[in-house]
Structures are given as structure tokens and as C-alpha cells.
N, C-alpha and C positions, 0 to 999 in steps of 0.2 A: 339797519337791515339792508342787505344787498338788493340791488334792483334786479328785476327779472332778466334783463340783458346780461348782467354780470353773472347771474346764476347759470344762464345758458352757456356762457363761455367757460365757466368752471366745469360744468358737466361735459362739455365737448373736450376740453383739454385733458381732464382726468381719464375719460374713456379712451381718448386718442392714444394715450400711453399704452394701455393694455392691448388695444386692437393692433397698434403698430408693431409692438413686440411679438404679438402672436403670429404675424406673417413675415416680418423682416427676417426671422430665423430661417425660413425656407430656402432662400437663395444663398444663405451662408453655409448650409449643410455640407455641400461638397468640400468647401475650404476647411471646415471643422474636421471632416473626415481625413483630409490630406495631412493636417497638422497633428491631430490627436489620435486618429485611427478609430476602428470599431465597426466600419461598414454600415450596411443598411440598418442593422439592429440599433446601433448607437444613434443614427440619424432619427429613427423612429422615437427613441427614448428622449432625445433632445426636444422634440416636438411634444410628445405625450406626457413627459414629466411635468411640463408647464400646465398642460390641459387637465391632468388628473387633479391637482390641488386647486386649480382655477375652478373647474366644474364642481368639485365636491364641496369646497369651502364657500362657494358663492351663495349657497343656501344659508349657511351660518351667517355670512356677512349681511344678507338681506334681513334676517331676523334681528341682528345687532343694529342695523341701520334703523329699522322701525322702532326698536326699543330704546336705543341710547342716542340717536341723532345721526343724520346723514353727514354733516360736516365733520364730526369726530371720526367717523368711519373712513371718510375720504382722506383725512390727514394720516391716519394709521397706514392706509394702503399706499399712499404716495411715498412716505418715508421708507416703508419696507421694500417697496418696488425699487427705489433708488439704490438702497444698500445691496439688494440682490443683483442688480444690474452691474454694479462694480465688481462683485464677486464673480460673476460670469465672465466678465472681461479679463479677469486675472486667473481663470481656471487653468491649472497645469495639466489636467488629464480628464478623460471622459467622465469618471465617477464624480469628481468635484463639480464639473460642469452640470451634470444631471441633477445633483443635489441642489445646486444654486438655482436651477430652473424650477425645481419643486418649490423652493422658498419664494421665488419670483411669482409663480402661479398663485401661491397662497396670498401674497400681497395684492396681486391683481384682482383677486376675488372681491376685495373690499372697494374697488373702484367703480365698476360698471353699475351695479344695482343702486348704489347711493347716488350716482350721477343722474340716472333716469328718475329716481324718486324725487330728487331736487326739482327736476323739470315738471313732474306731475303735480308737485305742491305749489309751484310758482305760476303755472299756466293752466287754463281750462278751456274747454270747448274747441272751437276752430283754431284758436291761438296755440293750444297744446299740440294739436295735430301738426301745425306748421313748425312749431319748435322741435318736435320729435323728428320731423322731416329734415330740418337743418342739422340737428344732432346726427342723424343718420348719414347725411351727405358727407360730413367730416369724418365720423368714426369709421364708417364703412370704406370711405376713401382711404383712411389710414391702413385698413386691411389690405387694400390693393396697391397703394403706393409703397408699402413696406418693402416688397421685393426690389423695387427700383432703388430706394435709399440704401438697402443692404447691399445690392450689387455694386453700386458706386463705391461704397466704403470697402467692400471686399477687394475690389480690383485696384483701388488707389491707395489703400492703407492696409487694413487687416480686418478679419471678421470680428475681432474683439471690439472695434470701434462701433460696430453695428448695434451693440448693446449699450454702450456709453452714451449714445445720442439721446437716450431717455431722460438724462439728467436735466436737460434744458426745459422741456415742457413740465417736468415735475416741479422744478423751482418756480416757474411762473405760476403754476396752479396753486402751490402752497402760499404764494404771496396774495393771490386773488381770494382764496377761501378764508383768509384771516378775518374778514368782515361778515362772514355768514354765521348767524346765530341759530343754534338748534333750539327747538321747544324743550320745555322741561321733561326730564326723563320720567317714564312710567314707573310708579312705585312697585308694581308687580312684575317688572321686567325679569325674565328668566331665559337663559340660553341653554339649549340641549347639546352640551359638549359631547356626551356619549354618542348621541346620534350623528354628530359631525364626524367623530372618529370611525364609526361603523360605515358611514357613507364613503369616506376617503379610503379606508382599507379595503372595502368591498370593490370599489372601482379599481383600485390599484391591483388587486389580485386578478380581476378579469382582464385588464389591459396587459399585465405581465404575460398571462397565458397566451393572449392573441399575438403579441409581438414575438415571443420566443418559440411559439409552436413550430414555425418552419424549420427551426434549428434542432429541436428536440423531438417533435412529434407529439400527437395528442395523448398517447399512452404513457409518456414519461411522467414519473411521479411529481416532478416539479411543476409540470403543466397541469396535471390532474388536481393536485392539492391547491395550487393558487387559483386556478380557474373555477373549480367547484366551490372551494372555500370562499372565494370572493363573491360568487353569485349568491351563495347562502347568506353571507353576511349582509349583502345589499337587500335581499328579501327581508331579513330580520330588521334592517333599518326601516324599510317601508312599513312593516307591521308595527314597529315602535312608534312611528309617526301618527298612528291611529289612536294611541292611548296616552302619549306623553303630554304633560300640561302645556308646554310651549314648543310645539313642533317646529323644526327648521324647514319642513316641507308640509305645509298645511294641505292635506289631501282634499279638504272641502273646496279649495279653489277649483278643482277639476270638475266640480258639478256645474260650473259655468260653461255653456256650450262653446262660445267663441274662444274662451281661454284654453280649454283642453284641445279643441280642434286646431287652434293656432299653434299650440306647442307641438302637436303631432306634425304639422306642416314644417315647423321650425326644425324638428329632428331630421326630416328628409333633406331640407334645403341646406342646412349647415353641415351635415355630413358630406354632402356633395361639394360644398364650398371648400371645406378643409382638405378633402381628398384631391380636388382639382388643383388647389394651390400647392400642395406638397408634391404631387406628381409632375406638374408643369415645370416648377422651378428646378427640380432635379434633372428631369429628362432633357430640358433645353440645354443644360450644361454638360451632363455626362453622356447623353445620347446624340444631341444635335451639334455639340461642340461650341456652343455660344459662351461668351464670357459672362461673368456674374452680372455685370451692368446690362448687357443686352438681354439676358434672361429676365432681369427686373423690368426692363422697358417693354417686354412683351405684354405686360398687364396694364400699360399706361392708358390704352383706350377705355378700359373699364373705369379707371380712376377719373378720367375726364367726364365721362357720362354721369358718374355718381355725383360729382361736385356740381355739375351744371343742372341736373334734373331732379335730384332727390327731394329738395325742398318743395318744388312745384308738384311733384307726384304726391307728396304727403298732403299738401293742401287739397288737391283734387280728390284724393281718397277720403279725406275728412268731409268733403262736400257730397260726393257721389256714392260713397260706400267702398269698402276695401275688397269685397269678395271677388269682383272681376279682376282687380289688379293682382290679388294673391293667386288667382288661377292662371292668368295669362303670363305673368312674370316668370314663374318656374318653368312653364312649357317653352317659352322663348329661350330661357337659359339651357334647357335640355337640347334644343336645336343647335345652339351655339357649341355645346360640348360635343355633340355628334359631328359637327363640322370639323373638329380637330382630328377626325379619322383621316382627313386629307394629308396629315403629316406623314412623310415617307422619306425615301432616299432617292435622289439628293434632296436635302432640306432646303426649303424656301419659306422664310417667315411671311413675306408679303402675301403669298397665295395660299399657304397652308395653315397659318396661325392667325393672322390679323382679321380675316373675315369672321372666324369663329369667336374671337375675343370681342369684337364689336357687338355681335348678336348677344353673346353672353353678358356683356356689360349692360346692354339695354334691358335685358330681362332682369338682371340683378337690381337695377335702378327702379324698375316697376314694382319689384317684390318687397324690398326690405322695409321701407318706411311704412307702407300700409300694414305689413305684418306686425311690426313693433307697436304701432298705434292701436291696432285692433286688440292685441293681447293685453296691453296695459289699460286700454279703455274699458275692458270688460270687468275690471276689478276696481273697487273703491279706492280713493286716495289714501285712506288709513292703512291699506295693505300694499301700497304701491312698491315699497322696497322689496318685500318678499315676492311679489308678483314679477317684478323685473328680475330678481335673483333666480327664480324658478326658470323663467324663459331663457336667461343667459346660461344657466347651468345646463339646461337641456341642449342648447346649441353647442356648448363646449364638449359635453360628454359625447354627443353624436359625432363631433369632429374627431375626438381622440379615439373612439372605437373604429371609425372609418380608417384613420391612419394606421391604427394597430393591426387592422385586418388586411392591409394592402399586400403584405408579404405573402399571405395565403392566397389572396385573390389573383395575383399576377404570377405566382410560381416562384417567388423569391428573387426575381431579377427584373429591373425596370428597363428592359430593352424596348424596341419598337412595338413588338407584340404586346408586351406588358402595358405600355402606354396606351395602346388602342383599347385593350380590355378595361383599363381604368376609365377612359373616356365613355365607354358604354355604361359602366357602372354609375358614373356621375350622371349621365343622361337619364338612366332609369330612376335614380333617387329623386332627381328634380321633377320628372314627370309625376312621380308618386305624390310629391308635395303639392303640385298643382291640382291633382285630382282630389286630394284630401280637402284642400281649401274650397273647391267648388261644391263638394258634397256637404261640408260641415259648417262653413262660415255663414252667418246670417247678418245682413246689414241692418242698421237702424233705419228709421224712416228718413228719407232723403230730405235734406235741409236746403233752404234758399241760401245763395251765396252771401257771405258776411263781409261787409266792407271793412278794410283794415282801419 
């Protein structure tokens, strides 16, 4: 049996792949557009194609993880992710690229829930909180360092290499996970395939309508049919989950106060994170005229703060309670986003961007680890896979809807005014996340410090 330390590193590396790819693409979007064409709509689909299948199938992956074993699900996800990454790097046109991103998102859905479920099964108590804090520092750091890695590869080689870089951590993780043994499978295990299809198609219809609405208008038949049809299909999916024998979204989980409140906060915070990453990476290149590498470096302060402080914040939240962290963190991030309103002409990174990014990074560090620990700690270990899947699905769906709506929110053009409007939207979403946490989260009785 693998040691807890080995399991922690497996969880970190497997999730690292998914989080890295989810953000590395942002800084590559202008280069993809220059080579393959398609404009803002194609850029949105390159991001949201990944997020649609990632968010929708993550629920299915969580159920499969609990029923058939976390290590098995990890192996499936790693192999599929590697194959899709190669296909993206070889894509000759936008259509093939978007299809490959859909496949990559489907494979990525099998990585994160199983990773966190491995941690919750190998650690308990304060050790679990610290382990999740360590996992958070690396995986969220991957989200933030992704634009930097992507920028360097775009400038020095090609955007295609930004996707091939996934092959290295995938190979290492497959080697490490070979010694992890799953418990025996449940004899009554059953997966709701129909529900998974309803969820995926429903989200796909909604997102298509949101992305293409600026081009066609709300009354165009293509927008009405896909938008209304997708919404109805998603509602039917939720109704199905109340009656199906093995739901991929157990609605009973939402009777737990910290679980449902934490997921509402997740919705606001991760919608803001996705929108901020998308807008900042594109505007710094197309609006401010920075190279892809410099645009990626803009987020470096956030990465440094996450790596240095996330584990410590996770331990403190485990000792003192998460409510204060989950309240203050998003509010600090909201201030950091509002500080980006200083961006103007002439552009100056040091005075207009850096201060806001430092404040934003500090708030993100305060927020993410306590948020994750609180949500997973509210549910028993036997359902840790699906609990993690629900939380991650909500975060991805929130992000894909935020990115899909950006065209309508900014008027279809990411100029300076559009960038400023986006910053205000991000601030409002983050402030809402902080308020929800303060009103809804309840801390367990404070514990004495535990010596390692």
C-alpha cells in the first residue's frame, strides 16, 4: 500500500495537470487566433469547450470514483488527458481544436475528484486540513503559473507546445499510482449514464447560447432553441437525480449547511477567477501590447503567495475555523480586482497592475484552502469522491458561464472600457462570495493546536 506522502504527491500531480491546462490556454488564445482565426467567439469556445465536459462529467467521475476505485479513475483520466493534449497540439483548424478540448475536459473530469478523495481517505483531522492546504498550494499555483509557462512557450516556440507540456507530469503520475490499491468494488455499483448525458447536453446548450448571442441576438432560432432547450434539459437532469437509484448528483448532500453554503461561495469565487484570468491574459496582450511571456509574468505574484502561504493558511483554518478566512479572503480579492481599474493609457505594469495582483493573490491564498477543507470536511469519507466532484463541477460550471457571458457583458469588444467593466464584475462576484461565507458557514468547536 502506498504511503500517505506518496498518495499526497499523486493527488497533487494528477490535479496539477488539469489545473495547469485550464489556465495555460488563456495566454495562448491570441496566438491561436492569429494562426487559426475565429476571433473572440473561437477564443471563448477553446476555453469553454474544455470546461463544459470537465464540469458536466466531473459528477459522473465522482460517482465512478466512489463505486469502482480512485486509482482506476485516475489512470483513465491521465491516459485520456495525454492523448487529447497531443491531438490539440496537432489541430489544423479551430473545429478540430475545440473537439480535442472537449475530449481533454472529459478526461480531466476524472482527475480532480479522485485526487481529493485519495487525500480524504489517507489523512484525517488536522493532518487532512494541512494536506489539503499543501494540495491547494500546488494545484492553485498551477492555475496561476499556467499563463507564465504558456507565455514563454508561445513566444519562444509555439502555442502548440503549451499543451504538450502535460505529457511530463502525466508520465510521472502514472508511474507513482501503480502501487496504489483500490478497495474491492461495491457489488451494487451503478452509474447514471443517462443523467450524465442530460447534464452535458444541457450545459452545452446554455453555453452555446451565451457565447453566440452577441453574434446572432437573443431572438435568433439557434439561440432560442439551444438556450431554452439546454436549460430545460438541465432542469430535467436535476429532477432525475431525485428519483434515480444511483444519482451522479446526490441532492441530499445539499442538506448539509456548510456543504451547500460553501458551494454557493465557490460559485461566486470561481466565476470571478475564471473571468479574471481570461480577461487579463487577453487584454494585456491585445490591449496593452505585452508579449505572451510578459502577460504570463503578470500573475507571478499570485503564484508566489499561493506557494508560500497556502499550507500555513490551511493549518490555521483547521485550528481556528474557516468562516473568517472564507469571508475576508474574497473581500480582499475584490479590492485587488478593483485596483485594476488603474489600468489606462499609457500602460504601466508596475503601478497599474502589480499592486492589484499582490492584493488579489493574498486574498486568493486566504480563501482557497479553507474553502476546500470546509466543503470536504462537511461530508463523510465514504462520499468524499462525489463531494469533491460536486464542488469542482460547480467551480468549473461557474467559470464556463462567466467566460461565456463576457461578450454580452462588455459589448463584444475587450477594449479598455470592456476591461474595466470586467474588473467591476469580478469584484462584485468576489464580494458576494465573501458575504455568503459570512452568513452561511458555521465553524466547528475550536480545537487546541495539535503537535505534528
